[in-house]
C-alpha positions in Angstrom: 3.6 -47.0 12.6 6.7 -44.9 12.9 6.1 -43.4 9.5 2.5 -42.5 10.6 3.8 -40.8 13.7 6.3 -38.9 11.6 3.6 -37.7 9.3 1.4 -36.6 12.2 4.3 -34.8 13.8 5.1 -32.9 10.6 1.4 -31.9 10.3 1.4 -30.7 13.9 4.6 -28.6 13.3 3.1 -27.2 10.1 0.0 -26.1 12.0 2.1 -24.4 14.7 4.2 -22.5 12.2 1.1 -21.4 10.3 -0.6 -20.1 13.5 2.6 -18.4 14.5 2.9 -16.7 11.1 -0.7 -15.5 11.2 -0.3 -14.1 14.7 2.9 -12.3 13.6 1.1 -10.8 10.7 -1.8 -9.7 12.9 0.6 -8.0 15.4 2.3 -6.2 12.5 -1.0 -5.0 11.1 -2.2 -3.7 14.5 1.1 -1.9 15.1 0.8 -0.2 11.7 -2.8 0.8 12.5 -1.8 2.2 15.9 1.0 4.3 14.3 -1.4 5.5 11.6 -4.1 6.5 14.2 -1.5 8.4 16.2 -0.3 10.3 13.2 -3.9 11.0 12.1 -4.7 12.5 15.5 -1.5 14.6 15.3 -2.5 15.8 11.8 -6.0 16.7 12.9 -4.7 18.7 15.8 -2.0 20.5 13.8 -4.5 21.3 11.1 -7.0 22.7 13.5 -4.4 24.8 15.3 -3.0 26.2 12.0 -6.5 27.0 10.6 -7.5 28.7 13.9 -4.4 30.8 13.9 -4.9 31.9 10.3 -8.6 32.7 10.8 -7.7 35.0 13.7 -6.0 37.3 11.1 -8.6 39.8 9.8 -9.7 38.9 6.2 -7.4 40.7 3.7 -5.1 42.1 6.4 -1.7 42.6 4.8 1.7 42.5 6.4 2.6 46.0 7.3 6.0 46.3 5.8 8.3 48.6 7.9 5.9 48.6 10.8 7.2 47.4 14.2 4.7 44.5 14.0 6.1 43.2 10.7 8.5 40.7 12.2 6.1 39.2 14.7 3.3 39.1 12.1 5.5 37.2 9.6 6.6 34.8 12.4 2.9 34.3 13.4 1.8 33.5 9.9 4.8 31.2 9.3 4.1 29.2 12.4 0.4 28.8 11.4 1.3 27.7 7.8 4.0 25.5 9.2 1.5 23.6 11.3 -0.7 23.0 8.3 2.3 21.8 6.3 3.2 19.4 9.1 -0.5 18.2 9.2 -0.3 17.5 5.5 2.9 15.5 5.9 1.5 13.6 8.9 -1.7 12.8 7.0 0.2 11.5 4.0 2.3 9.3 6.3 -0.8 8.0 8.0 -2.3 7.1 4.6 0.9 5.2 3.8 0.8 3.3 7.0 -2.9 2.4 6.6 -2.2 1.1 3.1 0.6 -1.1 4.5 -1.7 -2.3 7.2 -4.3 -3.2 4.7 -1.9 -5.4 2.8 -0.7 -7.4 5.8 -2.1 -10.9 6.4 -5.9 -11.1 6.2 -6.4 -7.4 6.9 -5.9 -6.4 3.3 -7.0 -7.6 -0.1 -4.3 -9.8 -1.4 -3.8 -10.4 -5.1 -3.7 -14.1 -4.2 -7.3 -14.0 -3.0 -9.6 -15.5 -5.6 -12.2 -12.9 -4.6 -9.7 -10.0 -4.8 -11.5 -8.2 -7.7 -14.9 -8.4 -6.1 -13.5 -7.1 -2.8 -11.7 -4.3 -4.5 -14.8 -3.3 -6.4 -16.7 -3.1 -3.1 -13.8 -1.0 -1.7 -13.9 1.2 -4.8 -17.6 1.9 -4.3 -17.1 2.9 -0.7 -14.2 5.2 -1.7 -16.3 6.8 -4.4 -19.2 7.3 -2.0 -16.9 8.9 0.6 -15.4 11.2 -2.1 -18.8 12.3 -3.3 -19.8 13.1 0.4 -16.6 15.2 0.8 -17.4 17.2 -2.3 -21.0 17.7 -1.2 -20.0 18.9 2.2 -17.6 21.5 0.7 -20.3 22.6 -1.8 -22.8 23.1 1.0 -20.2 25.0 3.1 -19.4 27.4 0.3 -23.1 28.0 -0.4 -23.6 28.9 3.3 -20.5 31.1 3.4 -18.7 28.7 5.9 -15.2 27.4 5.9 -15.0 24.2 3.9 -14.4 21.1 6.0 -12.2 19.4 3.5 -9.0 21.0 2.1 -7.6 20.6 -1.4 -5.0 18.0 -0.3 -7.6 15.9 1.4 -9.8 15.9 -1.7 -6.7 15.1 -3.8 -5.7 12.2 -1.5 -9.3 10.8 -1.8 -9.2 11.0 -5.5 -5.7 9.3 -5.5 -7.1 6.4 -3.5 -9.9 5.9 -6.0 -7.4 5.9 -8.9 -5.1 3.4 -7.1 -8.0 1.0 -6.5 -9.1 1.3 -10.1 -5.6 0.6 -11.4 -5.2 -2.4 -9.2 -8.6 -3.8 -10.4 -7.5 -3.3 -14.0 -4.2 -5.1 -13.3 -5.8 -8.1 -11.7 -8.4 -8.3 -14.5 -5.6 -8.3 -17.0 -3.9 -11.1 -15.3 -7.1 -13.2 -15.0 -8.0 -12.8 -18.7 -4.5 -13.2 -20.0 -3.4 -16.8 -20.8 -0.6 -18.2 -18.7 2.9 -18.0 -20.1 4.1 -21.3 -21.5 6.8 -23.1 -19.4 10.4 -22.5 -20.4 13.2 -24.9 -20.0 16.9 -24.2 -20.2 20.3 -25.6 -19.2 19.4 -27.1 -15.8 16.5 -24.7 -15.1 12.7 -24.5 -15.6 10.3 -21.6 -15.5 6.6 -22.1 -15.2 3.4 -20.5 -13.7 1.3 -21.8 -10.8 -2.1 -20.2 -11.3 -3.4 -21.5 -8.0 -0.5 -20.0 -6.0 -0.4 -16.9 -8.3 3.4 -17.3 -8.7 6.0 -17.6 -11.4 8.4 -20.4 -10.3 11.9 -21.0 -11.3 13.6 -24.3 -10.3 17.2 -25.5 -10.8 18.6 -29.0 -11.0 21.7 -27.9 -9.1 22.6 -25.2 -6.6 23.1 -21.8 -8.2 26.3 -19.8 -7.9 26.4 -16.3 -6.6 26.1 -14.6 -10.0 22.9 -16.5 -10.8 21.5 -15.6 -7.3 22.2 -11.9 -7.9 20.6 -12.1 -11.3 17.4 -13.6 -10.0 17.2 -11.0 -7.2 17.7 -8.2 -9.6 14.5 -9.4 -11.4 12.6 -9.4 -8.0 12.6 -13.1 -7.5 12.9 -14.4 -4.0 13.9 -17.8 -2.6 11.0 -19.9 -1.2 12.3 -22.6 1.1 9.0 -24.4 1.2 8.9 -24.7 -2.6 12.7 -25.0 -3.0 12.4 -22.6 -5.9 12.7 -18.9 -6.8 9.3 -17.2 -7.0 7.6 -14.0 -7.9 4.0 -13.0 -7.9 2.3 -13.1 -11.3 1.9 -9.6 -12.8 2.2 -8.3 -16.4 5.6 -6.7 -15.4 6.8 -10.1 -14.0 5.9 -11.9 -17.1 7.8 -9.4 -19.2 10.8 -9.6 -16.8 10.8 -13.4 -17.1 11.4 -13.3 -20.8 14.4 -11.0 -20.3 15.7 -13.2 -17.4 15.4 -16.4 -19.4 17.6 -14.9 -22.1 20.4 -14.4 -19.5 20.2 -17.7 -17.7 
C-alpha cells in the first residue's frame, strides 16, 4: 500500500510540474508577443511620420547648397530618413520576437511535433499568399500613380520568411527520410538516438569530470536531469557533430 501511495504521489508531483512548466512557457510566449506588438506599433508610427515628412518635400527639390536654408533642409531630411531607419530596425526586432514567440511551448511549430512538416507547409502557403498579396498591392499602386504601401525592406522580410520556412521543411524531411545513426559504445559511454523523443542521447556509467563536461557542451549537448543523460535534438548537423565527438571521448 505504501508503494502504491508513493507511486500516486510521484504522479501527482509530475502533473504539477508539467502544468507549471506549460504555464511558464505560455507566460513567456505572451510576453514576447506583447513586446513584438509594441515594437510593431512603434515601427508603423515612425515609418508613417518619416514618409509624411519626405512627401512634404516637393518632388525633385534639391538641397540649395550655400542658401540660408541648406542647414535646416539637411536636418529636416536627416530626421525623416532617421525615422524610417528606426522603423526598419524596430520592425526587424519585432519579427525576431515574433519568431521566438512562435517557438515557445505550444505556440510554435516544434521539430518534436510529429505533424511539424504538415503544419509548416500550411504556414508556408499562408506566407506565400501574403507575399503575393503585397506584390499585387504594390503593382496596383504603381499603376494608379500612388505611393506603394509596402517598402522594399518589407517585401524582403516577407521573402526571407518564406525561405526560412522552406529551409526548415527541407531539414525536417531530411531527418525523417534519413536512417537513424547506429548506436556507438565506448569506454564507459554510449551514444544512441531516440526517434520518439527526437533526441541524440549520451549516457555514462560514471560521473564525468569537468573536461568531459566542457567537451559535451562545446558540441551543444545539454544535461537532462529527467533522462540522467546528455541530449541534443536530432539534426543533420548534430549527427555530424556526434561522429566528431565520439572520436574525442
